[in-house]
N, C-alpha and C positions, 0 to 999 in steps of 0.2 A: 731525709728521708723520702720526705713527700715526692720529692722531682723524681726518683729514680723510679723502675720498673717494678714491681710487686716482688717478680721472682727473684730480681737480684739483692731482694733489703731483707728478705724474709729470717735472715737468721740472725742479723742484727737487731728486727722487732722482736724476736722470739728473747733475745740478750737482753734487753731493755725492760721489756715485760718482767724478766725473770729479777732482775736487780732491785725492784721496787718491791718483791716481797723478798730479797736475802737480808738472811742476819738482823738485828737488832740495831737501831740509832746508830749507837755509842759506836760499832764493827763497822758497819758502811762510813762513818766519819774518818775511820782510821784507818783502813784495810786497803790495801791496794792490789788492782789485778793481776800485778806481778807477781806479789807473794803469794798467792792464790794459788796461780800457776807451779813456779817454782817450788812448793810445799810439795806439790803432789798428792795433796790428799784422797784419798778413796773415798770420801763422802765429800768433796767438792761439788758445787750447784754448775759451777761455771767449768769447771775441763771439760765435763762430757757436751759441753753444749758447743765450745771452740774444736772440738774434735769433731763436732755432726757438721759442723760449717768448713770443715779442713782447713785449719789456721793455718797460716806459718809463722815461726816466732823470729824475731832478729836477736841475735846473741853477738856480743862484741865482746872483743880481748884487745888490750893496749899491746900486745906483743904482736897477735896473729889476725886482728880487726873484725871486721865484720864476716859473721856466717846465716845462712837460714836453716831453721829446722820446721819442716812441717810436722805441727803438734803430734800428730799418730806417731813420729819417730823418737819426739823430746820425752818421751814416759818411759824409761826403759824397767821397772818393777817398783813394788812397792814404795812409793818415798824416793825413788832413785829414778834422778833425769837426765837429760846430755848435757848438761852444763858443765865445763873445767873447773878445777877452784878462780882463776885469772879471769873469769867472763860472766857478765850481767845481763841479762835480757833486760832489752831495750823498751 
């Protein structure tokens, strides 16, 4: 991050700082970012930060291949996401 202009890495710097305070040691060692996103928890610390960074998610299906979904369109409703039964978040 130090090699890039500060305005281009501000979001990543904020996420890195937030992750150092996130959850307990046990949760940090067994949880994953993809699970946090797909669960669509309204109390997630990470999802609002990814929304603010305008993240684009990569979703893949064996039958249909890859599609990219802006995170703002991924969350459909309370704990509902734009992920089909045969898709995984990369």
